C-alpha positions in Angstrom: 264.1 -251.2 9.7 262.2 -252.5 6.7 259.4 -250.5 5.3 257.1 -253.5 5.1 256.7 -257.0 6.5 258.0 -259.2 3.8 256.6 -262.5 5.2 253.4 -262.3 3.1 255.3 -261.5 0.0 257.7 -264.4 0.7 254.6 -266.7 1.1 253.3 -265.6 -2.3 256.7 -266.3 -3.8 256.9 -269.7 -2.2 253.4 -271.0 -2.8 251.9 -271.2 -6.2 250.0 -273.4 -8.5 250.8 -273.9 -12.2 247.9 -274.2 -14.7 248.8 -275.4 -18.2 246.5 -273.9 -20.8 247.0 -274.2 -24.6 250.8 -274.7 -24.1 251.2 -271.8 -21.8 252.1 -272.1 -18.1 250.0 -269.8 -15.9 251.2 -269.3 -12.4 248.4 -268.8 -9.9 249.3 -267.2 -6.5 246.7 -267.1 -3.8 246.2 -264.4 -1.2 248.9 -265.2 1.3 246.9 -265.0 4.5 243.5 -266.3 3.3 242.2 -269.7 2.5 239.3 -268.3 0.5 239.6 -268.9 -3.3 238.3 -266.6 -6.0 238.1 -263.4 -3.9 239.7 -260.1 -4.0 242.4 -259.4 -1.4 240.8 -257.1 1.2 243.9 -254.8 1.1 243.3 -254.4 -2.6 239.6 -253.8 -2.0 240.5 -251.1 0.6 242.9 -249.4 -1.8 240.5 -249.4 -4.7 237.6 -248.2 -2.5 239.7 -245.3 -1.2 240.7 -244.4 -4.7 237.1 -244.6 -5.9 235.9 -242.4 -3.0 238.6 -239.9 -3.8 237.6 -239.9 -7.5 233.9 -239.2 -6.6 235.0 -236.1 -4.7 236.9 -234.7 -7.7 235.4 -231.8 -9.6 233.2 -233.2 -12.3 233.9 -230.4 -14.8 237.6 -231.3 -15.4 238.5 -231.4 -19.1 240.1 -234.6 -20.5 243.3 -232.6 -21.0 243.3 -231.5 -17.3 242.6 -235.1 -16.1 245.5 -236.4 -18.2 247.8 -233.6 -17.0 247.0 -234.4 -13.3 247.0 -238.2 -13.6 250.5 -239.4 -12.6 252.0 -242.4 -11.0 254.5 -241.2 -8.5 257.3 -243.7 -7.9 260.9 -243.6 -7.1 263.6 -245.2 -9.1 264.8 -248.2 -7.0 266.9 -250.1 -9.4 270.5 -250.8 -8.3 271.9 -252.3 -11.5 271.9 -251.1 -15.1 268.7 -251.7 -17.1 268.6 -251.9 -20.9 265.7 -249.9 -22.3 264.3 -250.2 -25.8 261.3 -248.7 -27.5 259.4 -250.3 -30.4 256.4 -249.1 -32.3 253.6 -251.4 -33.0 251.2 -251.3 -35.9 247.7 -252.0 -34.7 244.7 -251.2 -36.8 246.3 -248.1 -38.3 247.6 -246.8 -34.9 251.2 -246.9 -33.8 251.3 -247.3 -30.0 254.7 -247.7 -28.4 256.0 -250.6 -26.3 258.9 -250.1 -24.0 261.1 -253.1 -23.2 263.2 -253.3 -20.1 265.7 -255.9 -19.1 268.5 -256.2 -16.7 271.9 -255.6 -18.4 273.4 -258.8 -16.9 270.5 -261.0 -17.8 271.5 -264.3 -19.5 269.6 -267.2 -20.9 265.9 -267.7 -21.2 263.8 -265.9 -18.6 260.2 -265.0 -18.1 258.4 -262.1 -19.6 256.1 -259.7 -17.9 253.5 -257.5 -19.7 252.8 -254.3 -17.8 249.5 -252.7 -18.7 249.5 -249.3 -16.8 246.5 -247.9 -15.0 244.5 -244.9 -16.2 241.1 -246.5 -17.0 242.1 -246.5 -20.7 241.7 -242.7 -20.7 244.6 -241.2 -18.8 248.2 -242.0 -17.9 251.0 -243.3 -20.2 253.6 -246.0 -20.1 256.3 -243.5 -19.3 254.7 -242.8 -15.9 255.4 -246.4 -14.9 259.0 -246.7 -16.1 260.3 -247.0 -12.5 257.8 -249.8 -11.7 258.9 -251.7 -14.8 262.6 -251.3 -14.4 262.3 -252.5 -10.8 260.4 -255.7 -11.9 263.0 -256.3 -14.7 265.9 -256.1 -12.2 264.4 -258.0 -9.3 262.6 -260.7 -11.2 265.3 -261.0 -13.9 262.5 -260.9 -16.6 262.0 -258.9 -19.7 259.3 -256.4 -19.1 257.0 -255.0 -21.8 255.4 -251.7 -20.9 252.5 -250.9 -23.3 251.5 -247.4 -24.2 248.0 -248.3 -25.4 245.7 -246.0 -27.4 243.5 -243.8 -25.1 239.8 -243.1 -25.2 237.8 -241.2 -26.2 240.0 -240.6 -29.2 240.3 -244.3 -29.7 237.1 -246.0 -28.3 236.9 -249.5 -26.9 238.2 -252.0 -27.9 241.2 -250.0 -29.3 243.2 -250.0 -26.1 242.7 -253.7 -25.5 243.5 -254.5 -29.1 
């Protein structure tokens, strides 16, 4: 028995609109069971609201070190084929954040690219916590996935992480 109903995911996959902007093709995919444009998927809203409510109940006196230690993305490795992993170091305004690159070992020809910017509110988490997510995308989509380990605040205030 499948863990989820894949019909909505299949609808997202099948139905898209391509927007050309400055020589770049941007693929827009609507909420699969809604005709309303420009709104947040109610499932995403529910998930974000539950997370926000949970965060409000967290002790307010946690140190930054404790928050970083406890902030994890728990995911299981689901790839079935070999994945090539590389790490490069970027030079950005005197900082040297890492970028991890994942691609399916059997990938050939030109493919898409996916830039994965992990969660953590620009204060916690790290790219390594999301390796399983990225390798899965690389395998299933056949794309090259860039997983960015951006600089964290407060050591590197805005806009350091975005830059």
